[in-house]
VOPAGU-2260 file (C-alpha; in pm, 1 decimal, decimal comma):
REM VOPAGU-2260
SITE   aa  ch    i         X         Y         Z
SITE  MET   A    0   12503,8    4914,8   15747,6
SITE  GLN   A    1   12658,9    5208,3   15800,3
SITE  ALA   A    2   12991,0    5067,8   15685,7
SITE  LEU   A    3   12863,4    4885,5   15337,5
SITE  PRO   A    4   12816,7    5239,4   15149,8
SITE  LYS   A    5   13210,6    5282,7   15190,0
SITE  ILE   A    6   13337,4    4919,8   15083,3
SITE  ALA   A    7   13522,0    4984,9   14750,1
SITE  ARG   A    8   13589,4    4743,5   14452,4
SITE  ASN   A    9   13952,5    4652,3   14364,3
SITE  ASN   A   10   13943,1    4976,3   14176,9
SITE  GLY   A   11   13840,3    5189,2   14436,1
SITE  LYS   A   12   13480,2    5223,7   14334,9
SITE  THR   A   13   13230,7    5219,5   14573,3
SITE  VAL   A   14   12830,0    5165,1   14565,6
SITE  LEU   A   15   12775,7    5539,7   14549,7
SITE  HIS   A   16   12988,4    5574,8   14184,5
SITE  SER   A   17   12803,9    5308,2   14019,4
SITE  ALA   A   18   12493,3    5441,0   14129,9
SITE  ALA   A   19   12537,4    5815,7   14048,1
SITE  ARG   A   20   12714,2    5635,5   13705,1
SITE  MET   A   21   12372,1    5472,6   13610,2
SITE  GLY   A   22   12167,5    5756,2   13711,8
SITE  HIS   A   23   11989,0    5576,4   14040,1
SITE  VAL   A   24   11873,8    5931,3   14191,3
SITE  GLU   A   25   11659,2    5754,9   14508,7
SITE  VAL   A   26   11967,2    5547,7   14613,3
SITE  VAL   A   27   12203,1    5814,4   14615,5
SITE  LYS   A   28   11970,7    5987,3   14812,0
SITE  SER   A   29   11945,4    5732,2   15052,3
SITE  LEU   A   30   12313,3    5654,0   15044,2
SITE  LEU   A   31   12397,4    6064,3   15151,3
SITE  ASP   A   32   12143,2    6049,8   15399,6
SITE  GLN   A   33   12336,4    5816,9   15590,5
SITE  ASP   A   34   12649,6    5925,2   15543,9
SITE  PRO   A   35   12707,6    6305,1   15319,2
SITE  SER   A   36   13099,9    6266,5   15329,7
SITE  ILE   A   37   13080,1    5948,3   15119,2
SITE  GLY   A   38   13042,0    6217,8   14813,4
SITE  LEU   A   39   13417,9    6295,5   14874,4
SITE  ARG   A   40   13506,9    5920,7   14808,2
SITE  THR   A   41   13744,4    5898,5   14560,6
SITE  ASP   A   42   13838,4    5573,0   14327,6
SITE  LYS   A   43   14195,6    5474,0   14210,2
SITE  LYS   A   44   14143,7    5733,4   13926,1
SITE  GLY   A   45   14113,1    6018,9   14181,0
SITE  GLN   A   46   13698,2    6043,6   14058,7
SITE  THR   A   47   13450,9    6098,9   14297,9
SITE  ALA   A   48   13092,7    6010,3   14246,1
SITE  PHE   A   49   12999,8    6337,8   14098,8
SITE  HIS   A   50   13239,4    6336,8   13817,4
SITE  MET   A   51   13053,3    5958,5   13746,5
SITE  ALA   A   52   12745,9    6160,4   13753,8
SITE  VAL   A   53   12870,1    6421,7   13491,5
SITE  LYS   A   54   12884,5    6130,2   13220,3
SITE  GLY   A   55   12568,9    6076,2   13227,2
SITE  GLN   A   56   12260,9    6199,6   13129,3
SITE  ASN   A   57   12075,0    6242,9   13443,8
SITE  VAL   A   58   12037,0    6657,2   13588,5
SITE  GLU   A   59   11863,6    6573,0   13885,4
SITE  MET   A   60   12188,0    6318,5   13975,8
SITE  VAL   A   61   12409,2    6574,1   13955,4
SITE  LEU   A   62   12227,2    6855,5   14126,3
SITE  GLU   A   63   12189,3    6588,6   14466,2
SITE  LEU   A   64   12545,1    6516,5   14484,4
SITE  LEU   A   65   12578,9    6913,1   14487,5
SITE  LYS   A   66   12400,5    6923,4   14811,4
SITE  PRO   A   67   12620,1    6816,0   15066,2
SITE  ASP   A   68   12889,3    6995,0   14953,4
SITE  VAL   A   69   12915,4    7223,0   14689,1
SITE  SER   A   70   13271,8    7253,3   14669,8
SITE  ILE   A   71   13243,8    6882,9   14492,3
SITE  ILE   A   72   13249,6    7088,2   14179,1
SITE  ASN   A   73   13594,0    7183,0   14179,7
SITE  MET   A   74   13775,8    6849,1   14278,1
SITE  GLU   A   75   14033,6    6714,9   14034,3
SITE  ASP   A   76   14100,6    6339,1   13931,6
SITE  SER   A   77   14437,4    6223,2   13905,4
SITE  LYS   A   78   14473,1    6425,3   13528,2
SITE  GLY   A   79   14385,4    6712,8   13745,9
SITE  ASN   A   80   14003,9    6690,4   13533,4
SITE  ARG   A   81   13707,2    6874,6   13728,7
SITE  PRO   A   82   13354,7    6797,9   13665,4
SITE  LEU   A   83   13362,5    7033,1   13385,8
SITE  HIS   A   84   13638,3    6919,6   13182,8
SITE  ILE   A   85   13431,9    6578,0   13170,3
SITE  ALA   A   86   13100,1    6686,8   13097,5
SITE  THR   A   87   13212,2    6926,0   12831,3
SITE  ARG   A   88   13420,7    6613,2   12683,4
SITE  LYS   A   89   13109,9    6370,2   12674,3
SITE  GLY   A   90   12938,9    6666,5   12534,0
SITE  ASN   A   91   12571,7    6698,8   12697,7
SITE  PRO   A   92   12484,8    7061,5   12685,2
SITE  LYS   A   93   12195,0    6983,6   13010,3
SITE  ILE   A   94   12473,1    6876,2   13259,6
SITE  LEU   A   95   12729,2    7179,2   13148,3
SITE  GLN   A   96   12485,4    7427,5   13207,6
SITE  ALA   A   97   12365,9    7271,4   13505,5
SITE  LEU   A   98   12752,0    7283,9   13609,7
SITE  LEU   A   99   12779,8    7628,2   13523,2
SITE  SER   A  100   12432,3    7752,2   13680,9
SITE  VAL   A  101   12634,1    7683,9   14068,2
SITE  GLY   A  102   12835,7    7913,8   14219,8
SITE  GLY   A  103   13185,1    7910,7   14273,4
SITE  ILE   A  104   13255,0    7661,0   13938,5
SITE  ASP   A  105   13606,0    7757,7   13802,9
SITE  ILE   A  106   13478,7    7804,9   13427,0
SITE  ASN   A  107   13875,3    7813,6   13322,2
SITE  ALA   A  108   14013,7    7576,9   13507,2
SITE  VAL   A  109   14320,1    7390,3   13345,9
SITE  ASN   A  110   14391,6    7023,2   13351,3
SITE  LYS   A  111   14745,1    6857,6   13424,7
SITE  ALA   A  112   14746,5    6833,7   12995,8
SITE  GLY   A  113   14724,2    7221,9   12987,8
SITE  GLU   A  114   14346,0    7194,1   12895,7
SITE  THR   A  115   14061,9    7384,5   13006,8
SITE  ALA   A  116   13696,0    7300,7   12935,5
SITE  LEU   A  117   13681,2    7543,2   12600,2
SITE  SER   A  118   14021,3    7422,1   12446,9
SITE  ILE   A  119   13830,0    7034,1   12527,2
SITE  ALA   A  120   13513,8    7172,6   12331,1
SITE  GLU   A  121   13726,2    7293,0   12016,1
SITE  LYS   A  122   13963,1    6999,7   11997,6
SITE  PHE   A  123   13647,1    6802,2   11985,8
SITE  ALA   A  124   13482,3    7060,5   11734,8
SITE  ASN   A  125   13182,7    7061,3   11963,6
SITE  GLU   A  126   13036,4    7432,9   11865,2
SITE  GLU   A  127   12744,9    7353,6   12047,7
SITE  ILE   A  128   12912,8    7334,7   12396,6
SITE  ALA   A  129   13200,6    7604,7   12318,3
SITE  SER   A  130   12926,7    7843,5   12241,1
SITE  ILE   A  131   12774,6    7779,6   12604,1
SITE  LEU   A  132   13122,5    7741,6   12753,1
SITE  ARG   A  133   13197,5    8139,4   12561,2
SITE  GLU   A  134   12856,6    8282,9   12709,8
SITE  PHE   A  135   12990,4    8222,8   13029,9
SITE  GLY   A  136   13314,1    8337,7   12975,9
SITE  ALA   A  137   13527,7    8055,6   12906,8
SITE  VAL   A  138   13855,3    8099,4   12728,1
SITE  VAL   A  139   14101,2    7886,7   12536,3
SITE  ALA   A  140   14442,9    7802,8   12753,1
SITE  LYS   A  141   14726,1    8011,4   12674,9
SITE  GLU   A  142   14961,9    7698,6   12629,3
SITE  PRO   A  143   14882,8    7459,2   12383,1
SITE  VAL   A  144   14617,7    7211,4   12446,7
SITE  ASN   A  145   14886,7    6913,7   12400,2
SITE  SER   A  146   15179,4    7081,9   12559,0
SITE  MET   A  147   15335,0    6918,0   12836,1
SITE  THR   A  148   15489,7    7007,1   13169,0
SITE  ALA   A  149   15855,6    7021,0   13207,5
SITE  ALA   A  150   15801,6    6746,8   13461,1
SITE  LYS   A  151   15602,8    6566,6   13256,4
SITE  GLN   A  152   15861,8    6608,2   12946,4
SITE  LEU   A  153   16142,1    6487,1   13207,5
SITE  LYS   A  154   15928,7    6172,1   13259,2
SITE  LYS   A  155   15895,1    6123,5   12911,5
SITE  THR   A  156   16257,5    6158,6   12830,6
SITE  VAL   A  157   16341,8    5902,6   13116,8
SITE  SER   A  158   16109,1    5703,8   13026,8
SITE  ASP   A  159   16234,5    5704,9   12674,3
SITE  ILE   A  160   16592,5    5667,9   12749,8
SITE  LYS   A  161   16523,9    5383,6   13012,0
SITE  HIS   A  162   16342,3    5235,6   12679,0
SITE  ASP   A  163   16632,3    5269,9   12442,2
SITE  VAL   A  164   16867,5    5144,0   12736,0
SITE  GLN   A  165   16659,7    4849,6   12758,2
SITE  SER   A  166   16655,7    4783,4   12402,1
SITE  GLN   A  167   17037,0    4808,5   12382,1
SITE  LEU   A  168   17054,8    4553,3   12682,6
SITE  LYS   A  169   16840,1    4330,8   12480,6
SITE  GLN   A  170   16988,6    4339,4   12113,7
SITE  THR   A  171   17352,2    4308,8   12307,7
SITE  ARG   A  172   17260,4    3974,5   12510,2
SITE  GLN   A  173   17113,6    3835,7   12138,2
SITE  THR   A  174   17432,9    3936,0   11982,3
SITE  GLU   A  175   17620,1    3773,0   12234,4
SITE  MET   A  176   17475,9    3479,9   12242,6
SITE  LYS   A  177   17527,8    3470,2   11868,3
SITE  VAL   A  178   17879,8    3533,8   11915,5
SITE  GLN   A  179   17897,0    3298,0   12156,1
SITE  LYS   A  180   17735,9    2994,1   11921,5
SITE  ILE   A  181   17946,9    3112,1   11641,6
SITE  LYS   A  182   18253,8    3082,9   11850,0
SITE  LYS   A  183   18156,3    2743,2   12010,9
SITE  ARG   A  184   18074,5    2635,7   11583,0
SITE  LEU   A  185   18408,2    2732,6   11510,5
SITE  GLN   A  186   18590,9    2580,1   11816,2
SITE  LYS   A  187   18398,3    2254,0   11734,4
SITE  LEU   A  188   18538,4    2263,0   11316,5
SITE  HIS   A  189   18874,1    2357,0   11459,9
SITE  ILE   A  190   18898,9    2059,8   11703,9
SITE  GLY   A  191   18737,9    1869,7   11400,7
SITE  GLY   A  192   19018,6    1977,3   11175,4
SITE  LEU   A  193   19338,3    1923,4   11477,9
SITE  ASN   A  194   19181,4    1510,8   11483,2
SITE  ASN   A  195   19180,6    1493,3   11105,5
SITE  ALA   A  196   19521,3    1643,7   11092,3
SITE  ILE   A  197   19626,8    1402,1   11343,9
SITE  ASN   A  198   19460,2    1091,3   11172,6
SITE  SER   A  199   19660,7    1237,0   10855,4
SITE  ASN   A  200   19943,7    1225,6   10950,5
SITE  THR   A  201   19914,9     916,9   11133,7
SITE  VAL   A  202   19846,3     739,8   10745,9
SITE  VAL   A  203   20130,7     944,0   10567,9
SITE  ALA   A  204   20380,6     837,9   10828,3
SITE  VAL   A  205   20303,3     488,6   10802,7
SITE  LEU   A  206   20330,7     514,2   10406,3
SITE  ILE   A  207   20639,5     689,6   10398,2
SITE  ALA   A  208   20804,3     409,3   10640,7
SITE  THR   A  209   20662,2     105,6   10424,0
SITE  VAL   A  210   20848,6     347,4   10149,0
SITE  ALA   A  211   21125,1     376,5   10286,9
SITE  PHE   A  212   21145,1      23,7   10472,3
SITE  ALA   A  213   21138,4    -163,2   10157,7
SITE  ALA   A  214   21316,8      81,5    9950,0
SITE  ILE   A  215   21640,5     -59,2   10100,2
SITE  PHE   A  216   21570,1    -448,2    9968,5
SITE  GLN   A  217   21471,3    -329,9    9621,7
SITE  LEU   A  218   21790,1    -199,7    9487,9
SITE  PRO   A  219   21884,6    -139,3    9109,5
SITE  GLY   A  220   22210,5    -418,4    9081,9
SITE  GLN   A  221   22069,4    -682,6    9321,7
SITE  PHE   A  222   22334,2    -812,9    9564,3
SITE  VAL   A  223   22639,3    -993,9    9540,8
SITE  ASP   A  224   22559,8   -1375,6    9551,7
SITE  ALA   A  225   22908,0   -1538,9    9585,1
SITE  PRO   A  226   23276,3   -1373,9    9718,3
SITE  GLN   A  227   23404,4   -1123,5    9480,0
SITE  ASP   A  228   23661,7    -876,4    9450,7
SITE  GLY   A  229   23595,6    -635,7    9744,4
SITE  TYR   A  230   23255,3    -775,5    9789,9
SITE  SER   A  231   23089,3   -1008,7   10039,9
SITE  PRO   A  232   22779,5   -1259,7    9997,8
SITE  GLY   A  233   22493,6   -1050,0   10060,1
SITE  GLN   A  234   22622,0    -723,1    9986,0
SITE  ALA   A  235   22496,3    -485,8    9738,8
SITE  TYR   A  236   22648,3    -394,9    9428,5
SITE  ILE   A  237   22621,5     -19,4    9437,2
SITE  ALA   A  238   22737,0     -26,5    9857,4
SITE  ARG   A  239   23025,4     180,8    9774,8
SITE  ASN   A  240   22828,8     461,8    9538,0
SITE  ALA   A  241   22869,0     816,4    9737,2
SITE  ALA   A  242   22519,6     830,7    9597,7
SITE  PHE   A  243   22402,6     512,7    9757,0
SITE  ILE   A  244   22527,2     617,9   10079,9
SITE  ILE   A  245   22339,7     927,3   10048,6
SITE  PHE   A  246   22046,8     731,4    9981,9
SITE  LEU   A  247   22088,9     525,7   10288,1
SITE  VAL   A  248   22115,0     778,2   10486,5
SITE  PHE   A  249   21833,5    1003,1   10399,7
SITE  ASP   A  250   21594,0     667,5   10349,4
SITE  SER   A  251   21710,0     611,6   10755,9
SITE  LEU   A  252   21580,5     953,5   10852,4
SITE  ALA   A  253   21289,0     942,8   10678,0
SITE  LEU   A  254   21222,7     576,5   10811,3
SITE  PHE   A  255   21244,0     658,7   11191,5
SITE  ILE   A  256   21148,8    1032,4   11171,6
SITE  SER   A  257   20773,0     828,5   11029,9
SITE  LEU   A  258   20828,8     563,6   11297,8
SITE  ALA   A  259   20834,4     817,0   11588,6
SITE  VAL   A  260   20560,4    1001,5   11453,8
SITE  VAL   A  261   20338,0     706,6   11408,8
SITE  VAL   A  262   20480,9     567,2   11741,2
SITE  VAL   A  263   20364,0     921,1   11955,7
SITE  GLN   A  264   20026,7     967,6   11795,7
SITE  THR   A  265   19926,3     622,9   11839,5
SITE  SER   A  266   20026,4     653,2   12213,4
SITE  LEU   A  267   19954,6     951,3   12336,9
SITE  ILE   A  268   19557,8    1088,4   12384,6
SITE  VAL   A  269   19554,1    1448,2   12429,9
SITE  VAL   A  270   19245,9    1612,9   12538,7
SITE  GLU   A  271   19337,0    2002,8   12595,0
SITE  GLN   A  272   19291,2    2191,3   12244,4
SITE  LYS   A  273   19598,8    2370,7   12303,1
SITE  ALA   A  274   19812,2    2087,3   12404,3
SITE  LYS   A  275   19686,6    1921,4   12103,3
SITE  ARG   A  276   19781,1    2194,6   11870,0
SITE  ARG   A  277   20136,7    2223,2   11982,9
SITE  MET   A  278   20163,4    1826,3   11912,7
SITE  VAL   A  279   20009,7    1841,9   11542,2
SITE  PHE   A  280   20252,8    2180,7   11489,9
SITE  VAL   A  281   20564,8    1961,9   11581,7
SITE  MET   A  282   20453,8    1622,4   11430,6
SITE  ASN   A  283   20354,2    1840,5   11142,0
SITE  LYS   A  284   20726,3    1989,1   11148,0
SITE  LEU   A  285   20865,4    1651,3   11134,0
SITE  MET   A  286   20635,7    1549,6   10820,7
SITE  TRP   A  287   20781,9    1826,2   10649,4
SITE  LEU   A  288   21130,8    1657,5   10724,4
SITE  ALA   A  289   21026,2    1322,9   10591,9
SITE  CYS   A  290   20932,6    1413,0   10282,5
SITE  LEU   A  291   21231,4    1618,3   10206,8
SITE  PHE   A  292   21442,3    1337,5   10340,1
SITE  ILE   A  293   21253,4    1040,0   10139,5
SITE  SER   A  294   21273,0    1318,2    9841,2
SITE  VAL   A  295   21653,1    1327,7    9887,1
SITE  SER   A  296   21649,2     984,0    9896,3
SITE  PHE   A  297   21475,2     926,0    9564,4
SITE  ILE   A  298   21650,3    1152,8    9363,2
SITE  SER   A  299   22016,2    1003,3    9513,9
SITE  LEU   A  300   21899,8     696,7    9390,5
SITE  THR   A  301   21851,6     801,6    9016,8
SITE  TYR   A  302   22238,1     859,4    9003,9
SITE  VAL   A  303   22261,3     490,1    9092,9
SITE  VAL   A  304   22004,4     398,6    8830,8
SITE  VAL   A  305   22063,7     605,4    8503,3
SITE  GLY   A  306   22434,0     547,0    8515,5
SITE  ARG   A  307   22713,6     745,5    8457,3
SITE  HIS   A  308   22667,8     834,8    8086,2
SITE  GLU   A  309   22307,1     969,5    8157,5
SITE  TRP   A  310   22349,4    1175,7    8458,8
SITE  TRP   A  311   22192,2    1429,3    8265,0
SITE  LEU   A  312   21867,8    1282,6    8338,0
SITE  ALA   A  313   21941,3    1220,9    8681,3
SITE  TRP   A  314   22006,6    1648,1    8703,9
SITE  ALA   A  315   21636,5    1711,7    8506,8
SITE  THR   A  316   21475,8    1502,0    8804,3
SITE  MET   A  317   21632,6    1655,4    9094,5
SITE  ALA   A  318   21551,1    2006,0    8937,2
SITE  ILE   A  319   21164,5    1922,3    8916,5
SITE  GLY   A  320   21182,1    1736,0    9264,3
SITE  ALA   A  321   21383,8    2045,4    9439,5
SITE  THR   A  322   21163,5    2303,9    9239,7
SITE  ILE   A  323   20855,9    2177,6    9362,4
SITE  MET   A  324   20922,8    2058,6    9687,4
SITE  LEU   A  325   21128,2    2384,2    9767,9
SITE  THR   A  326   20760,0    2595,9    9634,3
SITE  THR   A  327   20535,6    2369,6    9828,9
SITE  LEU   A  328   20804,3    2395,4   10162,3
SITE  GLY   A  329   20821,7    2777,4   10106,3
SITE  SER   A  330   20459,3    2890,5   10001,2
SITE  MET   A  331   20361,7    2653,6   10318,3
SITE  CYS   A  332   20625,6    2864,8   10580,9
SITE  TYR   A  333   20493,8    3208,4   10413,2
SITE  CYS   A  334   20154,5    3089,1   10556,0
SITE  VAL   A  335   20307,3    3063,7   10882,7
SITE  ILE   A  336   20473,8    3340,8   10898,1
SITE  VAL   A  337   20215,4    3547,9   10782,5
SITE  HIS   A  338   19967,6    3402,8   10988,8
SITE  ARG   A  339   20193,2    3460,7   11285,1
SITE  ILE   A  340   20216,7    3817,0   11209,5
SITE  GLU   A  341   19856,7    3863,6   11187,3
SITE  ALA   A  342   19763,7    3660,0   11522,4
SITE  ASN   A  343   20036,1    3906,2   11683,9
SITE  ASN   A  344   19886,2    4241,3   11546,4
SITE  MET   A  345   19527,5    4093,8   11639,8
SITE  ARG   A  346   19618,2    4044,1   11982,8
SITE  ASN   A  347   19784,1    4401,4   11987,4
SITE  ILE   A  348   19421,4    4565,5   11864,6
SITE  ARG   A  349   19257,5    4370,5   12138,8
SITE  ARG   A  350   19523,7    4487,0   12414,7
SITE  ASN   A  351   19501,6    4855,2   12274,4
SITE  SER   A  352   19088,0    4856,5   12297,5
SITE  GLY   A  353   18999,1    4599,6   12527,1
SITE  SER   A  354   18870,1    4817,8   12790,6
SITE  ARG   A  355   18566,6    4753,3   12935,0
SITE  SER   A  356   18485,7    5099,6   12888,3
SITE  ARG   A  357   18473,8    5127,2   12544,6
SITE  SER   A  358   18151,1    5062,5   12357,5
SITE  TRP   A  359   17994,4    4765,4   12278,8
SITE  SER   A  360   18028,2    4788,7   11902,7
SITE  LEU   A  361   18401,4    4758,2   11960,2
SITE  SER   A  362   18380,5    4472,4   12171,3
SITE  VAL   A  363   18169,0    4309,0   11889,1
SITE  VAL   A  364   18447,4    4397,5   11646,7
SITE  SER   A  365   18688,0    4200,9   11912,8
SITE  ASP   A  366   18512,8    3904,8   11949,5
SITE  SER   A  367   18417,5    3933,0   11555,5
SITE  ASP   A  368   18854,8    3941,8   11508,1
SITE  LEU   A  369   18924,1    3702,8   11773,6
SITE  LEU   A  370   18676,2    3453,1   11594,0
SITE  ASN   A  371   18843,6    3487,2   11272,1
SITE  SER   A  372   19216,8    3472,0   11416,3
SITE  GLU   A  373   19066,4    3133,1   11579,5
SITE  TYR   A  374   18969,1    3030,8   11224,5
SITE  LYS   A  375   19259,1    3105,5   11054,1
SITE  LYS   A  376   19492,2    2888,4   11274,1
SITE  MET   A  377   19333,6    2565,5   11133,5
SITE  TYR   A  378   19530,4    2649,5   10809,3
SITE  ALA   A  379   19906,2    2766,0   10983,1
SITE  LEU   A  380   19959,8    2451,3   11206,3
């Protein structure tokens, strides 16, 4: 039975704390008679039963708890508050006067917030309590009421820095996740663009091969039916024409280049993105050549069709075709060269600013630039 009063709850309070707060004087007397030292037990806030008693209205309770050990009147809780601080905050004049009548009380004790009892009374604008304290010689703390000690300021500073760091780390993780999502989306678009380019190259190559193959069988002037001077049956009437020879050479080049592109793109299955990009790059350049060769074939054949007396039409056709083709190929070459220069400059910038000791903002800029450069490669195959 003697051990029961010492049993505490999770918050550290014993039955004496509860009895003192509720004003059960007889219960408190009985508990103190069994074990007077129980009055010095504190809860997790560092408060004794006496701290709980001054929060109430029962003066007899306060005096009863002082009997075992009067020094309890100057005990501090975890915040440095003594019973006088708590009684002042509660604003009960009777409890306050009972405390001030006890000898040995430190009326001007300062808690960890730098407050005296009179400072608290003035803080809450309780003139009645302040007057009682002044009568007993209470003064206001020399330090401001809300001033903090150096240790508390340091703790607050460390806490603020920790909070800021955690906030920045959280924002960094969120930003990195967004960058990764954007990068994956662009990579997906890039892969889709490569696949579309492969399909387009295949279709165009088949089209050019079809046109180049059919052109040799639909020549102007047709073919020789019977033996004639200088010609054999089945031979084209224009076979000895220089323009026809040029047509035949370039038409053959366009045909077989297109067939080579078709064979490669229908036979090879490339999974790795870098290898696929390299293959599309080579196939594109071959298709440029095929388009150029089929254009030369068409222009050379116009000299046969219009005849010697109307060559100005063939020259006009060549001027129009050459202007369009050279402008197109020149513009595409310019785009490729500019893209290569920009890509090299971007790599140099990332190499110079790629140190891990740089700030997060630089890394975000580098990532965004990388995404932009990867995106640009979609038009500079």
